[in-house]
Backbone bond lengths (Angstrom), bond angles and torsions (degrees), N, CA, C in turn:
res aa  C-N    CA-C-N  psi(-1)  N-CA   C-N-CA  omega(-1)  CA-C   N-CA-C  phi
1 M - - - 1.487 - - 1.563 107.70 -
2 T 1.259 114.53 151.53 1.406 121.02 176.08 1.549 110.88 -109.48
3 G 1.324 114.22 162.89 1.447 118.49 179.16 1.505 112.31 -79.41
4 P 1.365 118.08 178.25 1.428 122.05 176.97 1.507 112.51 -56.82
5 I 1.330 114.68 142.30 1.480 118.86 179.86 1.547 105.28 -92.10
6 A 1.305 115.65 120.36 1.409 123.00 -176.88 1.571 108.23 -89.35
7 D 1.303 116.03 145.98 1.468 123.38 173.83 1.595 112.54 52.15
8 S 1.297 113.36 47.06 1.469 118.43 -179.67 1.551 107.19 -124.37
9 Q 1.367 115.18 107.26 1.483 117.62 179.71 1.467 114.66 -60.86
10 P 1.381 119.12 -42.41 1.488 116.97 177.60 1.523 112.21 -58.35
11 A 1.343 119.54 -36.90 1.444 121.61 178.61 1.482 111.46 -68.69
12 R 1.333 119.21 -33.84 1.497 121.30 176.97 1.548 107.95 -71.42
13 D 1.302 117.01 -39.92 1.496 120.10 178.85 1.490 109.04 -61.01
14 N 1.335 117.72 -40.79 1.437 121.55 -179.09 1.536 111.51 -64.51
15 E 1.376 115.25 -41.91 1.401 118.80 177.39 1.515 112.87 -62.01
16 S 1.339 116.07 -41.86 1.433 120.39 -178.66 1.514 110.68 -65.83
17 E 1.324 116.05 -36.99 1.497 122.86 179.64 1.548 107.45 -65.09
18 F 1.297 115.45 -45.29 1.492 120.04 -179.54 1.531 110.13 -60.53
19 T 1.271 117.67 -45.52 1.456 121.51 179.82 1.494 111.21 -60.90
20 E 1.342 115.84 -43.78 1.528 120.08 179.20 1.518 109.77 -66.03
21 L 1.350 118.42 -39.81 1.502 119.95 179.00 1.530 112.79 -68.01
22 A 1.369 114.00 -34.62 1.451 118.23 -178.76 1.520 108.62 -66.33
23 G 1.345 118.17 -40.95 1.474 123.39 177.33 1.475 110.86 -60.30
24 Q 1.391 118.03 -45.19 1.482 122.78 -179.14 1.523 109.14 -65.37
25 G 1.362 116.73 -35.50 1.480 117.36 178.78 1.501 110.17 -66.71
26 T 1.337 117.43 -38.94 1.467 122.16 -178.95 1.563 106.58 -62.81
27 D 1.318 116.57 -43.31 1.513 120.32 -178.50 1.487 109.27 -63.57
28 L 1.348 116.77 -38.87 1.499 119.89 179.60 1.481 110.39 -63.23
29 V 1.311 115.87 -47.92 1.477 118.22 179.97 1.493 111.61 -62.06
30 N 1.305 120.00 -42.24 1.422 122.68 175.98 1.574 112.59 -57.10
31 F 1.287 113.24 -42.42 1.503 119.87 179.19 1.532 108.28 -63.48
32 M 1.315 116.16 -44.71 1.521 118.58 179.94 1.505 112.28 -64.13
33 V 1.285 115.89 -35.93 1.449 119.77 177.74 1.489 115.05 -74.37
34 R 1.361 114.90 -48.27 1.469 119.51 -172.88 1.561 113.14 -103.99
35 G 1.250 117.97 -7.28 1.500 118.64 175.63 1.552 111.46 73.70
36 D 1.274 115.03 -148.91 1.508 123.50 -175.99 1.520 110.38 -64.30
37 E 1.302 116.99 -24.37 1.488 120.04 -178.87 1.516 112.54 -60.80
38 T 1.334 117.66 -25.69 1.450 122.22 179.77 1.553 113.98 -59.10
39 G 1.321 112.53 -50.04 1.515 117.15 -179.85 1.481 111.29 -70.38
40 L 1.319 119.94 -32.72 1.435 122.74 -178.95 1.511 111.43 -60.95
41 S 1.308 118.39 -45.96 1.474 120.60 -179.08 1.492 110.60 -64.21
42 D 1.346 117.83 -39.62 1.479 120.74 174.99 1.471 113.67 -62.26
43 S 1.317 116.09 -42.08 1.479 121.47 179.13 1.541 112.34 -64.73
44 V 1.291 116.80 -39.10 1.427 123.14 -177.77 1.547 107.73 -65.44
45 K 1.407 115.82 -47.77 1.444 123.32 179.17 1.560 107.92 -57.00
46 A 1.267 119.83 -48.03 1.503 124.40 -175.81 1.548 106.06 -64.98
47 A 1.289 120.67 -41.60 1.464 123.81 179.76 1.530 108.63 -60.38
48 V 1.304 117.75 -49.16 1.464 123.01 -177.44 1.515 109.70 -62.89
49 M 1.274 118.40 -45.78 1.432 123.06 179.79 1.503 111.10 -60.90
50 G 1.355 115.11 -40.57 1.479 119.81 177.44 1.532 112.99 -65.05
51 L 1.323 114.92 -38.71 1.505 119.16 175.63 1.554 111.44 -64.79
52 E 1.303 116.40 -41.87 1.441 119.26 176.72 1.503 113.90 -63.03
53 D 1.273 113.13 -40.60 1.541 117.52 175.84 1.452 112.74 -62.12
54 A 1.404 118.40 -37.39 1.436 123.07 -174.47 1.521 110.53 -72.02
55 E 1.347 117.52 -24.33 1.451 120.94 177.92 1.466 111.22 -79.03
């Protein structure tokens, strides 16, 4: 095994992509477990935050 690659943009891009995909995987698992209710709670939170910002 090699150590971390310093100052390598492709490596940083790969790490960013991995983090993004991991988040999407978590969202998918939550949807599979909780069904449509998953998106509803996120939508309500976003709406409330938007209203608070508007005030």
